Structures are given as C-alpha cells and as structure tokens.
N, CA, C and O atoms as a MOPAC input file, in Angstrom:
PM7 MOZYME 1SCF
protein

 N      0.73800 1    -1.06100 1     0.15500 1
 C     -0.04800 1    -0.30400 1    -0.11800 1
 C      1.02300 1     1.09800 1     0.14500 1
 O      1.76100 1     1.31200 1     1.10800 1
 N      0.80800 1     1.87700 1    -1.01000 1
 C      1.61200 1     3.22400 1    -0.70500 1
 C      1.50600 1     4.21200 1     0.30800 1
 O      0.40100 1     4.12300 1     0.84300 1
 N      2.15000 1     5.04900 1     0.75400 1
 C      2.23300 1     5.83100 1     1.93400 1
 C      2.98300 1     7.34400 1     1.73000 1
 O      3.51600 1     7.50300 1     0.63200 1
 N      3.04800 1     8.22400 1     2.48900 1
 C      3.88800 1     9.26200 1     2.35000 1
 C      4.12200 1     9.56700 1     3.97900 1
 O      3.36300 1     9.51100 1     4.94600 1
 N      5.32200 1     9.86300 1     3.84500 1
 C      6.00400 1    10.06300 1     5.21400 1
 C      6.60400 1    11.60200 1     5.27500 1
 O      7.61100 1    11.93900 1     4.65200 1
 N      5.72700 1    12.60600 1     6.23700 1
 C      6.56200 1    13.97300 1     6.29500 1
 C      7.02200 1    14.13600 1     7.61200 1
 O      6.27300 1    13.73200 1     8.50200 1
 N      8.10400 1    14.64800 1     7.92900 1
 C      8.86800 1    14.95700 1     9.09600 1
 C      8.97200 1    16.31100 1     9.34700 1
 O      8.92300 1    16.97600 1     8.31200 1
 N      9.09900 1    16.95500 1    10.37200 1
 C      9.26700 1    18.03100 1    11.31600 1
 C     10.18200 1    19.11000 1    10.13100 1
 O     10.77600 1    18.55500 1     9.20600 1
 N     10.21000 1    20.06900 1    10.21100 1
 C     11.45600 1    21.26900 1     9.42300 1
 C     11.44000 1    20.80700 1     8.11300 1
 O     12.14000 1    21.50400 1     7.37900 1
 N     10.76000 1    19.66200 1     7.43400 1
 C     11.09800 1    19.55600 1     6.15700 1
 C      9.58200 1    20.27700 1     5.23700 1
 O      8.49100 1    20.54900 1     5.73800 1
 N      9.92600 1    20.40400 1     4.07900 1
 C      8.83800 1    21.29700 1     3.46200 1
 C      8.20200 1    19.82200 1     2.13500 1
 O      7.12500 1    19.75900 1     1.54200 1
 N      9.34700 1    18.89900 1     2.09200 1
 C      9.63200 1    17.84100 1     1.19700 1
 C      9.15800 1    16.71400 1     1.93200 1
 O      9.30500 1    16.54500 1     3.14200 1
 N      8.34500 1    15.64200 1     0.80500 1
 C      7.86900 1    14.48300 1     1.68200 1
 C      8.66700 1    13.35000 1     0.86300 1
 O      9.33500 1    13.56600 1    -0.14700 1
 N      8.43700 1    11.85700 1     1.60700 1
 C      8.97400 1    10.39200 1     0.74500 1
 C      7.80000 1     9.59900 1     1.05500 1
 O      7.00200 1     9.34900 1     1.95800 1
 N      8.10400 1     9.32200 1    -0.18000 1
 C      7.16400 1     8.22700 1    -0.69900 1
 C      7.37400 1     6.79800 1    -0.24600 1
 O      8.51900 1     6.49700 1    -0.58500 1
 N      6.89000 1     5.95700 1     0.26000 1
 C      7.14600 1     4.69700 1     0.46400 1
 C      5.90600 1     4.14800 1     0.43100 1
 O      4.85900 1     4.74000 1     0.17000 1
 N      6.11100 1     2.49800 1     0.82100 1
 C      5.36200 1     1.50800 1     0.83700 1
 C      4.71400 1     0.55200 1     1.91200 1
 O      5.61500 1    -0.03700 1     2.50900 1
 N      3.75300 1     0.27800 1     2.25700 1
 C      3.59400 1    -0.14500 1     3.48800 1
 C      3.29400 1    -1.78500 1     2.95500 1
 O      2.39400 1    -2.20500 1     2.22700 1
 N      4.37100 1    -2.47900 1     3.59400 1
 C      4.48000 1    -3.90400 1     3.62900 1
 C      3.67700 1    -4.39000 1     4.72700 1
 O      3.32500 1    -5.52600 1     4.41300 1
 N      3.27000 1    -4.12000 1     5.72800 1
 C      2.71900 1    -5.02100 1     6.72600 1
 C      2.17200 1    -3.75400 1     7.92700 1
 O      2.78800 1    -2.88100 1     8.53900 1
 N      0.83500 1    -4.13600 1     7.89000 1
 C      0.46100 1    -3.07700 1     8.92700 1
 C     -0.38800 1    -3.93100 1     9.87700 1
 O     -0.90200 1    -5.03500 1     9.69900 1
 N     -0.39000 1    -3.14500 1    10.89300 1
 C     -0.87900 1    -3.41500 1    12.34200 1
 C     -1.61700 1    -2.28000 1    13.08000 1
 O     -1.55600 1    -1.10200 1    12.72600 1
 N     -2.31400 1    -2.73100 1    14.12600 1
 C     -2.90500 1    -1.38700 1    15.08200 1
 C     -1.52700 1    -0.54200 1    15.73600 1
 O     -1.27200 1     0.65300 1    15.88600 1
 N     -0.89600 1    -1.63700 1    15.99300 1
 C      0.47400 1    -0.91500 1    16.44800 1
 C      1.58200 1    -0.09900 1    15.56700 1
 O      2.28300 1     0.76800 1    16.09000 1
 N      1.65700 1    -0.36400 1    14.51600 1
 C      2.56300 1     0.22900 1    13.58700 1
 C      2.77600 1    -0.94200 1    12.29700 1
 O      2.07300 1    -1.88800 1    11.94000 1
 N      4.16100 1    -0.36700 1    11.76400 1
 C      4.11800 1    -0.97600 1    10.43900 1
 C      5.72100 1    -1.32500 1     9.58500 1
 O      6.77400 1    -1.03500 1    10.15300 1
 N      5.71700 1    -1.71200 1     8.74300 1
 C      6.93700 1    -2.18700 1     7.98000 1
 C      6.68000 1    -1.59500 1     6.99900 1
 O      5.66500 1    -1.77900 1     6.32800 1
 N      7.87400 1    -0.50500 1     6.67900 1
 C      7.71000 1     0.70100 1     5.30600 1
 C      8.83400 1    -0.01400 1     4.85900 1
 O      9.59100 1    -0.55100 1     5.66800 1
 N      9.03700 1    -0.07900 1     3.47200 1
 C     10.05000 1     0.22000 1     2.48800 1
 C      9.68500 1     1.49900 1     2.23500 1
 O      8.64700 1     2.03700 1     1.85000 1
 N     11.59600 1     2.14400 1     2.76800 1
 C     11.71100 1     3.13500 1     2.29900 1
 C     13.03400 1     3.53700 1     1.96300 1
 O     13.97200 1     3.03800 1     2.58500 1
 N     13.29900 1     4.63200 1     0.78100 1
 C     14.60800 1     4.55900 1    -0.24500 1
 C     15.13200 1     5.34400 1     0.70300 1
 O     14.63200 1     6.40500 1     1.07700 1
 N     16.54700 1     4.65800 1     1.28100 1
 C     17.21100 1     5.41000 1     2.08900 1
 C     16.44600 1     5.29300 1     3.23600 1
 O     15.57200 1     6.14000 1     3.41800 1
 N     16.59200 1     4.48000 1     3.98100 1
 C     16.06600 1     4.51300 1     5.08400 1
 C     16.81000 1     5.00500 1     6.44300 1
 O     16.37300 1     5.62100 1     7.41500 1
 N     17.83000 1     4.60500 1     6.20300 1
 C     19.03100 1     5.18200 1     7.40800 1
 C     19.31700 1     6.24800 1     7.49400 1
 O     20.01300 1     6.72900 1     8.38800 1
 N     18.68500 1     6.98900 1     6.29900 1
 C     18.72500 1     8.60900 1     6.53900 1
 C     17.27800 1     9.46700 1     7.14400 1
 O     17.17000 1    10.68100 1     7.32000 1
 N     16.29100 1     8.44100 1     7.37300 1
 C     15.33400 1     9.07900 1     7.63300 1
 C     15.70900 1     9.59800 1     9.51400 1
 O     16.68500 1     9.36000 1    10.22400 1
 N     14.06200 1    10.58500 1     9.85300 1
 C     14.52900 1    10.95500 1    10.74500 1
 C     14.01500 1     9.87500 1    11.63200 1
 O     13.64600 1     8.80700 1    11.14100 1
 N     13.96400 1    10.14400 1    13.17400 1
 C     13.67800 1     8.65800 1    14.55900 1
 C     11.88600 1     8.97200 1    14.49100 1
 O     11.03800 1     8.07900 1    14.52000 1
 N     11.63400 1    10.28700 1    14.40800 1
 C     10.32700 1    10.72500 1    14.25200 1
 C      9.86900 1    11.04800 1    13.37100 1
 O     10.58100 1    11.85400 1    12.77100 1
 N      8.18000 1    10.66000 1    12.49900 1
 C      7.73200 1    11.28300 1    11.52800 1
 C      6.25900 1    11.34300 1    11.46900 1
 O      5.64000 1    10.96500 1    12.46300 1
 N      5.68700 1    11.72100 1    10.54700 1
 C      3.99000 1    11.18100 1    10.62300 1
 C      3.83500 1    10.63300 1     9.47200 1
 O      4.44400 1    11.10300 1     8.51100 1
 N      2.93000 1     9.44400 1     9.30900 1
 C      3.01000 1     8.82700 1     7.73100 1
 C      1.35400 1     9.04700 1     7.32300 1
 O      0.41800 1     9.27300 1     8.09100 1
 N      1.34200 1     8.92000 1     6.04600 1
 C     -0.02400 1     9.31600 1     5.84100 1
 C     -0.52200 1     8.19900 1     4.50400 1
 O     -0.27500 1     8.29200 1     3.30200 1
 N     -1.42000 1     6.99000 1     5.37100 1
 C     -1.32500 1     5.91400 1     4.09200 1
 C     -2.34100 1     6.25000 1     3.07000 1
 O     -3.29700 1     6.87600 1     3.52800 1
 N     -2.38100 1     5.98600 1     1.76500 1
 C     -2.94900 1     6.28700 1     0.44900 1
 C     -4.30200 1     6.13600 1     1.15200 1
 O     -4.61100 1     5.29200 1     1.99400 1
 N     -5.16400 1     7.28000 1     0.55600 1
 C     -6.36900 1     6.86100 1     0.54100 1
 C     -7.33700 1     7.52100 1     2.06900 1
 O     -8.53700 1     7.72000 1     1.87700 1
 N     -6.83800 1     7.78300 1     3.31200 1
 C     -6.25200 1     8.32600 1     4.45400 1
 C     -6.09000 1    10.01300 1     4.58800 1
 O     -5.65000 1    10.59800 1     3.59900 1
 N     -6.38500 1    10.67800 1     5.60800 1
 C     -6.83900 1    12.24100 1     5.48400 1
 C     -5.82700 1    11.96900 1     6.57100 1
 O     -4.74600 1    12.31400 1     6.09400 1
 N     -5.67500 1    11.58800 1     7.61200 1
 C     -5.58900 1    11.37600 1     8.92100 1
 C     -4.05300 1    11.09300 1     8.88200 1
 O     -3.88100 1    10.15500 1     8.10300 1
 N     -2.84400 1    11.53100 1     9.41600 1
 C     -1.45400 1    11.31200 1     9.95700 1
 C     -1.29700 1    10.57700 1    11.09600 1
 O     -1.67100 1    11.00600 1    12.18800 1
 N     -0.76200 1     9.47100 1    10.94400 1
 C      0.11200 1     9.26600 1    12.09600 1
 C      1.36600 1     8.54100 1    12.58400 1
 O      2.07800 1     7.64100 1    12.13800 1
 N      1.34300 1     9.43000 1    13.86500 1
 C      2.64300 1     9.61500 1    14.04700 1
 C      3.46700 1     8.54600 1    14.58800 1
 O      3.00800 1     7.80300 1    15.45500 1
 N      4.55300 1     8.42500 1    14.17800 1
 C      5.55000 1     7.10400 1    14.08600 1
 C      6.78700 1     7.41100 1    14.53700 1
 O      7.47300 1     8.35700 1    14.15200 1
 N      7.12300 1     6.44700 1    15.51600 1
 C      8.83300 1     6.57100 1    16.35900 1
 C      9.03600 1     4.85600 1    15.46500 1
 O      8.35000 1     3.85100 1    15.27700 1
 N     10.35800 1     5.33600 1    15.13800 1
 C     11.34700 1     4.20800 1    14.75900 1
 C     11.83900 1     3.43600 1    15.30700 1
 O     12.88000 1     3.72500 1    15.89800 1
 N     11.20400 1     1.81000 1    15.37500 1
 C     11.74500 1     1.13000 1    16.42600 1
 C     12.76600 1     0.14600 1    15.92400 1
 O     13.25800 1    -0.55900 1    16.80500 1
 N     13.26800 1    -0.08900 1    14.46200 1
 C     13.91000 1    -0.32500 1    13.81200 1
 C     13.96500 1    -0.16000 1    12.46600 1
 O     13.04700 1     0.16000 1    11.71100 1
 N     15.51300 1    -0.48600 1    12.12200 1
 C     15.62400 1     0.00600 1    10.50300 1
 C     16.85700 1    -0.76500 1     9.51700 1
 O     17.57600 1    -1.46000 1    10.23500 1
 N     17.07800 1    -0.78600 1     8.71800 1
 C     18.12500 1    -1.14800 1     7.72700 1
 C     18.14300 1    -0.51400 1     6.33300 1
 O     17.64500 1     0.60100 1     6.17700 1
 N     18.68700 1    -1.16700 1     5.33500 1
 C     19.05500 1    -0.33400 1     4.14300 1
 C     17.79900 1     0.32500 1     3.81100 1
 O     17.68500 1     1.53700 1     3.62700 1
 N     16.72700 1    -0.65900 1     3.73300 1
 C     15.87900 1    -0.07600 1     2.73200 1
 C     14.37600 1    -0.02800 1     3.73900 1
 O     13.29400 1     0.34400 1     3.28400 1
 N     14.53900 1    -0.37000 1     4.80800 1
 C     13.64400 1    -0.75100 1     5.34800 1
 C     13.03900 1    -0.02000 1     6.87100 1
 O     13.88000 1     0.77000 1     7.29800 1
 N     12.07200 1    -0.08700 1     7.56400 1
 C     11.76400 1     0.50300 1     8.90100 1
 C     11.03500 1    -0.10000 1     9.56100 1
 O     10.39600 1    -0.94500 1     8.93500 1
 N     10.81100 1    -0.02600 1    10.75500 1
 C      9.78600 1    -0.57700 1    11.69200 1
 C      9.58800 1    -0.01100 1    12.41600 1
 O     10.53800 1     0.32600 1    13.12200 1
 N      8.24500 1     0.47900 1    12.74200 1
 C      7.57300 1     1.52200 1    12.86100 1
 C      6.65000 1     1.59100 1    14.18700 1
 O      5.71500 1     0.79100 1    14.15900 1
 N      6.71500 1     2.17600 1    15.02500 1
 C      5.15800 1     1.91100 1    16.09100 1
 C      4.68000 1     2.79000 1    16.24100 1
 O      5.45500 1     3.64000 1    16.68000 1
 N      3.30400 1     3.26600 1    16.05600 1
 C      2.53500 1     4.39000 1    16.43400 1
 C      2.70900 1     4.87100 1    17.50400 1
 O      2.58300 1     4.19100 1    18.52200 1
 N      3.01200 1     6.04700 1    17.53100 1
 C      3.01300 1     6.96400 1    18.50700 1
 C      1.86900 1     6.82700 1    19.95200 1
 O      2.37400 1     7.08600 1    21.04500 1
 N      0.56900 1     6.47800 1    19.92200 1
 C     -0.25800 1     6.58500 1    20.31000 1
 C     -0.46400 1     5.25800 1    21.08300 1
 O     -0.88800 1     5.21500 1    22.23800 1
 N     -0.06900 1     4.00600 1    20.21900 1
 C      0.23200 1     2.79400 1    21.01800 1
 C      1.37500 1     2.91700 1    22.13600 1
 O      1.28800 1     2.63600 1    23.33100 1
 N      2.46800 1     3.41300 1    21.41900 1
 C      3.43700 1     4.26900 1    22.80400 1
 C      2.98200 1     4.46700 1    24.12100 1
 O      3.25400 1     3.68200 1    25.02800 1
 N      2.49200 1     5.19900 1    24.22600 1
 C      1.69900 1     5.92400 1    24.93800 1
 C      0.77700 1     5.31100 1    25.82300 1
 O      0.82800 1     5.38400 1    27.05000 1
 N     -0.20000 1     4.61100 1    25.04600 1
 C     -0.75500 1     3.70500 1    25.73800 1
 C     -0.32700 1     2.98300 1    26.64200 1
 O     -0.84500 1     2.91700 1    27.75600 1
 N      1.30600 1     1.94800 1    26.04700 1
 C      1.49300 1     1.10500 1    26.38500 1
 C      2.64200 1     1.74600 1    28.20100 1
 O      2.73800 1     1.15300 1    29.27600 1
 N      3.15600 1     2.85000 1    27.84300 1
 C      3.68600 1     3.47700 1    28.70100 1
 C      2.80800 1     3.92500 1    30.01100 1
 O      3.24100 1     3.58000 1    31.11000 1
 N      1.55700 1     4.70100 1    29.93700 1
 C      0.28100 1     4.97000 1    30.70100 1
 C      0.15900 1     3.18100 1    31.51300 1
 O      0.36800 1     2.92400 1    32.69900 1
 N     -0.23500 1     2.20200 1    30.41500 1
 C     -0.35000 1     1.20500 1    31.15600 1
 C      0.79300 1     0.07400 1    32.34300 1
 O      0.56800 1    -0.80000 1    33.18000 1
 N      2.01500 1     0.74100 1    31.78000 1
 C      2.80400 1    -0.37200 1    32.27000 1
 C      2.78800 1     0.77900 1    33.65700 1
 O      3.01900 1     0.07800 1    34.64200 1
 N      2.62300 1     2.11500 1    34.06700 1
 C      2.74200 1     3.04000 1    35.25300 1
 C      2.07500 1     2.70700 1    35.88900 1
 O      2.47000 1     2.11400 1    36.89200 1
 N      0.17400 1     2.97800 1    35.57400 1
 C     -0.51900 1     2.82800 1    36.10500 1
 C     -1.51100 1     1.55100 1    36.15200 1
 O     -2.36100 1     1.49700 1    37.04100 1
 N     -1.38200 1     0.38100 1    35.05400 1
 C     -1.62600 1    -0.59500 1    35.21100 1
 C     -3.26600 1    -0.32600 1    34.38400 1
 O     -3.50200 1     0.80600 1    33.96200 1
 N     -3.88700 1    -0.98400 1    34.28300 1
 C     -5.36300 1    -1.40600 1    33.17100 1
 C     -6.11500 1    -0.08200 1    33.54900 1
 O     -6.40000 1     0.20000 1    34.71300 1
 N     -6.31300 1     0.44100 1    32.83000 1
 C     -7.55300 1     1.79700 1    32.98700 1
 C     -8.46400 1     0.90100 1    34.06800 1
 O     -8.55100 1    -0.32600 1    34.11500 1
 N     -9.20300 1     2.02800 1    35.04000 1
 C    -10.17400 1     1.87000 1    35.70300 1
 C    -11.62000 1     1.92300 1    35.09000 1
 O    -11.90400 1     2.53100 1    34.05800 1
 N    -12.41700 1     1.26900 1    35.79800 1
 C    -13.70300 1     0.98000 1    35.25000 1
 C    -14.44000 1     1.92100 1    36.26200 1
 O    -14.14600 1     1.85700 1    37.45500 1
 N    -15.35400 1     2.76000 1    35.82500 1
 C    -16.36800 1     3.35500 1    36.13200 1
 C    -17.33900 1     2.63500 1    36.02400 1
 O    -17.68300 1     1.99400 1    35.03100 1
 N    -18.12900 1     2.73500 1    37.64300 1
 C    -19.77900 1     2.02900 1    37.49000 1
 C    -20.38900 1     3.12700 1    38.13100 1
 O    -20.18700 1     3.70200 1    39.20100 1
 N    -21.21500 1     3.27600 1    37.17100 1
 C    -22.07200 1     4.77500 1    37.84100 1
 C    -23.41200 1     3.93100 1    38.06300 1
 O    -23.73900 1     2.97000 1    37.36600 1
 N    -24.22700 1     4.50500 1    39.28000 1
 C    -25.33900 1     4.25800 1    39.77200 1
 C    -26.42200 1     3.99600 1    38.53600 1
 O    -26.28900 1     4.80800 1    37.62000 1
 N    -27.24000 1     3.22500 1    38.38900 1
 C    -28.29200 1     3.87400 1    37.31000 1
 C    -29.34100 1     4.96900 1    37.62600 1
 O    -29.66500 1     5.14500 1    38.80000 1
 N    -29.82700 1     5.63200 1    36.74300 1
 C    -30.26100 1     6.98600 1    36.99200 1
 C    -31.87300 1     6.12500 1    37.14300 1
 O    -32.38900 1     5.31100 1    36.37800 1
 N    -32.35900 1     6.68500 1    38.42700 1
 C    -33.57600 1     6.47500 1    38.20700 1
 C    -34.86900 1     7.82500 1    38.22900 1
 O    -34.76100 1     8.58500 1    39.19100 1
 N    -35.88600 1     8.08800 1    37.36500 1
 C    -36.74400 1     8.94000 1    37.92100 1
 C    -37.18800 1     9.05600 1    38.83500 1
 O    -37.35700 1     7.97300 1    39.39600 1
 N    -37.65900 1    10.23700 1    39.60300 1
 C    -38.29000 1    10.21200 1    40.92900 1
 C    -39.59600 1    10.77400 1    40.62800 1
 O    -40.42900 1    10.91300 1    41.52300 1

C-alpha cells in the first residue's frame, strides 16, 4: 500500500510502501531508510489522517515503526495499570 512520510522542519515528503500494517505499527519500504529521522508522520494512501510514528528498527531500505498512540498507551499501562472501570449507579426518575 502506498504511503507518504512527512517529517518536522522539512517542506518535502518521502513516498514509501507499507508492507505490513497492524494496529500498533507498520513495516515500511523506504528509499535511504537509514537517513530518515527517528520520528515522523505517516499518511496512508486514501486516508486523510496522519499517524505519528517512532522508528523501532531500520535497515538499508526498511523501517519498522510503532504508532505513537500505542507507545503512549503502553507506557501508561506500565505505569498505572489497566484503565479503571467506573461504575455509575443507574439513574432512576423520581
């Protein structure tokens, strides 16, 4: 699937191909992957939203990235545990 990488302080973008996609991250084919910044925004073809990515690993032409929303959620869970469930009393009309 085609995608575009945008990164801070740059007016240009980099085209790439998404080889594997999950809720948590992606495997990207990127020309000159080793020259890419550690964090960037990724827009998948056909989507309007940008995903903030952190590079987890890289090789000559590939990057493994984790979507930052998942990183934040994992750190929150590690620090505070699972989100608390709030139970409310049902409202009964008087």
